N, C-alpha and C positions, 0 to 999 in steps of 0.2 A: 431842172426835173428832179423831183424827189426820187431817191432810190428805195423803194419799199418792196421787199420780198415777202410773199405770204405762201405758207404750205401747212403740212399737217404733221401729226406725231405718228410716225411709223408709216410703212406703205402697204401692209399686208391686209387691211380691215376694211378698205374703202371701195366697196363692191359696185358703186355707181361709177367708178373710173374705168372699170376694166371691161372692154368690149367683147361680145360674144366671140369666142374662138381663141382667146389669149392663152398662152401658156402659163401655168403657175410659176414657172421657173423664172419668168421675166417680168414680174409685177413691178420691181423697181423701175425698169425701163419705160413701162406703160405709165406709171405715176409720174416720171419726169417729163411726159408729154403734157402733162397739166399744170405742175408747179415747179417753181426754180429752186425750192428748199425742201428739206425734209428734217424732222427731228429723229435722230437714231436712238430708239428707246431700248433696243436689244442689249446695248452696251451696259445698261443698269444691272442686268442679270448676270452678264459675263463680258469680260474683255474679249472681243472676237479675234480669231486668228488673221494674220495678215492676208491670207488668201482671199478672205471675205472682203477685205477692204479694197483689194486689187480688183476683185470683180465688180464691186459697187462703182468704182471709178469708171471702169470700161463701159458699164451700163448707163452712164449719165453724161450729158453735155458738159463741156469743159467748164462752163460757168456754173454748174449746179452746186449747191453747197449743202454741207450736212452740219447740223447742230447736234453735238454728241453729249448724250446725258452720261455723267460720271457714274462709273461703277458704285454699286450700292455700299460696298465697303468703305468707300471714300467718304461718304456722306452719312454714315452710321444707321443706315437702314437694317443691314444685314444682322440677324440674330445669330449668336454662336460664332464660332471661329470662322475668320475669313480665310480665302484660299491661298493666303501667301503667308510667308514666315514672319512678316512685319509689315507695318504700314508703308515704310520706305521702299520695300520691294513692290508693294502694290501699286503705289503712285508711279514708280518707275516702269512697271509693265505697261501701265496705261500710256505713260508718255511714249515709251518706245513704240507703242502699237500705233499712236494716232499722230505722231510728228510727220510720218510720211504723207498723210492725208494733208496736213497743213502745207507741206511743201508742194504738193500738187495744187495748191491755191483752192481746194475744196473744203476746208474746214471753216465754217464761220465762227463758231465758238464752242467751247465745252460748257455744258449746264451743270452746275452743282445745286440740286434741289435737296434741301434739307427736310427731315421728317417733322411732323407735328409736335412731337415731344423735344425738339431742339428749340428751346426757348432762349430769350436774351438773358445771360449770365455770363460771368467772366470766363469761366472754362470753356464755354462755347465760342466766345469771341477768340480767346487764345487758339482754339482749334481752326478757326476760319483764318487766322494769319498763318497757321501751319500749313493749311490746305492750299492757300493761295501761294505759298512760296514753293510748294512742291509742284505746282501746275504753272510755275513761272514762264514756262515756254509757250503758254496758249493765252489767248483772250477768253475769259471766263465769266460766265453769268451766274449770279447768285439769286436763288429763290428760297424764301421761307414759307413755312406753313403755320407758323404760330405767331399769333398777333401782337405779343409782346414786343417784337422788333419795331412795331409802328405805332405804339401807344404815344400818346400826345408828347409826353415828357422825354421820349427817347428816338422820336421819328427822324428828326434832323440829324442827330449823332449817328443813326444808323446809315443814313444816306451819305454822310460825310464821310464815315468809315469806307463805304464803298469806293467813293471817289479817290480817297487817299491810297487805298490797296489796290486799285484799278480793276474793281468788279463791274461788270455789266448788270445794272438792276434789271431782274426779271420782274416786269409789271403784270401783275395777274389779274384777270377777271374771273372770279369763282364766288359761289355761294357766301353769303355773310352769315354764318351761324356760330359765332362764338369765338373762343380763343384759338381754335384751330382753322380759322379762316384768316387771310390777310386781306386788308382792303386794297382797292384799285387806287394805286398811288402813281400817277402818270408823270414821274420825275426821272429824267436821265441822269446817269452817274458817269457816263462816257461821251466824249465829243464825237466818237467814231461810230458807235453802234448803239441802237436802241433795240430792246427785246421785249415783245408781248407774248404772253401766253394766255390762251383763252380756254378756260376749263369748263365752260358751261355755268348754269346757275340753279342746278337741282339740289335744293336745300334738303329735301326729304332724305337724300342718300349720301350726303357730304361725309358725315362724321360716324355713320353706323350702318351695318347692313340693313337691308329692307327685307322684311319677313318673306321667306319662300323664294328669294332669289339671290343669286350670287352678288357680292358687294361689287366687285370690279365691273360687272356687266350693267349695274345701275348708276354708279357713282357719276359717270360721265354721260349719262343719258340726258341730253338737252339739245334742243333745236332752236336757235336764235332766231327771233322774229325780225321782220323787216324793219320795225322801229328800232330794235336794238342793233341791227346791222348799221342803220343810219347813224345811230348814236356813238357806235365804236368808229365808224368812220371819221367823224368829226374829232374823236379823241386821237386818232391816228394821225390825222392832219396836224394837229397841235404837237404831238409828240415828236413827229418826224421833222418838225420845222428847224430844229436846231441840232441836228445829227447828220452825218454823211450817210448812214445806211439804217434801215429800219427792218427788223425781222419780226415776223408774225406767224404764230403757229396755232392752229385750233386743235384742241385736245378732246372735245366733245364727240368720242368715237363710238361710245356704246351702242348708239342706235343708227349709227351710219350718216349723222347729219353733218360731220364735220367737213367733208369735201364740198357739199353744196354750200354750206355757210361761208366757206373760204372763197368759193367762187362767186358768191353774191357780194362779198367785201370787195373783191377785185373789181368786180363791175361798178360798184358804188363808187370807188377811188378812181375809175377811169384808168386802170392800169392795163398795159398790154406787154405781155412777155414774147420777144421775137427770137429768144435763143432756147427753146424748149426741145425736148426730143421730139423726133417725128411720130406722128400718131400711126399705130400699126393699123394696116388694112386688114379687114375681115374677107379672106378669100372667097366666102359664099354669098357675099353681097352682090346683088345684081346691079 
């Protein structure tokens, strides 16, 4: 039996999951009644205090796992000064915070997603090596947003580098609109874990703001069709065939489609999760 875990990025924005009468303070507990994993995206903006992690551990089943997105200063997104005196201190703070989650058995992996301007050149390869060494205590996924890493002359070298430095290849489904898009490359670089991130296919909003709307509100505005879910299911079956565990997250959150798309994929793959959190009862139901 293949071990395939499907979930979403974040747990706060998926209104279709939360039954009438829920408390805003227990959204994660409600989320964990539907999915066995979640991508923690708040860690991208700030390394959370330990009390937050302790709370999240309490609110989720023992088998529930977090995919933790690396802090923005670690992947070069942050503009201006980082909130630490040195990169060494920054990486150490991240490690100190998330090692307890690993020891609890609830850390699936750390995700390092590099920005669209992080292209394939020597200084960036050197930084990848540095970052991987700083995160040596973790299993780490690597996601690019610049097409140069996958151009025909470099693709195999990129994947081989990931294997050698023990990165989990983040396999992305996203709009194909030029150098700031990466192709869907269904290749595992780890024998232990595969990772697939589904961003949607909204070409119009991927690289630049849409007039009159906030960029982040439309970039991930996409609803996968039944035919697309069917195609993704075939890809998942192929990718998961030679790896112990496969993790899949839907990131098309802008229009609230991610949860329903994820459930459609779960159904298509005939997956049943038996260790989810109990559903909360609405006391006002007849």
